C-alpha positions in Angstrom: -11.9 -50.1 18.9 -12.9 -46.9 17.1 -10.4 -44.6 15.6 -11.2 -40.9 15.2 -11.9 -39.7 11.7 -9.1 -37.7 10.1 -9.8 -34.0 9.7 -11.2 -33.1 6.3 -8.6 -32.1 3.7 -8.4 -28.4 2.9 -9.7 -27.5 -0.6 -7.0 -26.7 -3.1 -5.9 -23.1 -3.4 -7.1 -21.3 -6.5 -4.2 -20.7 -8.8 -5.8 -17.6 -10.3 -6.5 -16.2 -6.8 -2.9 -16.8 -5.7 -1.5 -15.3 -8.9 -3.6 -12.1 -8.8 -3.0 -11.7 -5.1 0.7 -12.0 -5.3 0.9 -9.7 -8.4 -1.2 -7.0 -6.7 0.9 -7.1 -3.5 4.1 -7.0 -5.4 2.8 -4.0 -7.4 1.7 -2.4 -4.1 5.2 -2.5 -2.6 7.1 -1.7 -5.9 4.7 1.2 -6.6 5.0 2.5 -3.0 8.8 2.4 -3.3 8.7 4.3 -6.6 6.3 6.9 -5.2 8.5 7.3 -2.1 11.6 7.7 -4.4 9.9 10.5 -6.4 8.5 12.1 -3.3 11.9 12.3 -1.8 13.4 13.8 -4.9 10.5 16.3 -5.0 11.4 17.4 -1.5 15.1 17.4 -2.1 14.9 19.6 -5.2 12.4 22.2 -4.1 14.5 25.1 -5.0 12.2 28.0 -4.7 9.7 28.3 -1.8 8.3 31.9 -1.4 7.2 32.6 2.2 3.8 34.0 1.2 2.6 30.9 -0.6 4.9 28.1 0.6 5.1 26.1 3.8 7.8 23.5 3.4 7.1 22.0 6.9 3.4 21.4 6.0 4.5 19.9 2.7 6.9 17.5 4.4 4.3 16.6 7.0 1.7 15.9 4.3 4.0 13.7 2.3 5.2 11.8 5.4 1.6 11.3 6.7 0.5 10.0 3.3 3.4 7.5 3.1 3.1 6.4 6.7 -0.6 5.6 6.2 0.1 3.9 2.9 2.8 1.7 4.6 0.4 0.8 7.4 -2.4 0.0 4.9 0.1 -2.1 2.9 1.2 -4.1 5.9 -2.3 -4.7 7.1 -3.6 -5.6 3.7 -0.8 -8.0 3.1 -1.5 -9.7 6.4 -5.2 -10.0 5.6 -4.5 -11.3 2.1 -2.0 -13.9 3.4 -4.3 -15.1 6.1 -7.2 -15.5 3.6 -4.9 -17.4 1.2 -3.8 -19.8 4.0 -7.5 -20.3 4.9 -8.2 -21.1 1.2 -10.7 -18.2 1.0 -10.9 -15.7 -1.8 -8.1 -13.2 -1.3 -7.6 -11.2 -4.5 -10.2 -8.5 -3.6 -8.2 -7.6 -0.5 -4.9 -7.5 -2.5 -6.5 -5.2 -5.1 -8.0 -3.0 -2.4 -4.7 -2.8 -0.6 -3.0 -1.6 -3.8 -5.8 0.9 -4.5 -5.8 2.4 -1.0 -2.0 2.6 -1.0 -2.0 4.4 -4.3 -4.6 6.9 -3.1 -2.6 7.5 0.1 0.6 8.1 -1.8 -1.2 10.4 -4.3 -2.8 12.4 -1.4 0.6 12.7 0.3 2.3 14.0 -2.8 -0.7 16.2 -3.7 -0.6 17.7 -0.2 3.1 18.4 -0.6 2.6 20.2 -3.8 -0.4 22.1 -2.5 1.6 23.3 0.5 4.7 24.4 -1.5 2.7 26.0 -4.3 4.0 23.5 -6.8 
């Protein structure tokens, strides 16, 4: 009687890959939270907004769009990174890319706000 062969064992996960991936994802979410905090305060304390050079609605929309896109990128990048880690494939480039894209989206949102309000 022949028994089927057991499936091959998964290769061990790279400790460096895991450490870098987790660090980058934590920095992504902490950095996004800090940026959102400062963005909220920038909107809350916009004291002077002259009608000729300021459009507060466009500023709020720019900041909201930047942070919504950053959140979507953060969730998608985290999912891809976790899937790659569970498959024992290299994941750190995706975590670093997620952090970089989220940072760019947050900066664009805050920059759009300041451009719209004349800051």
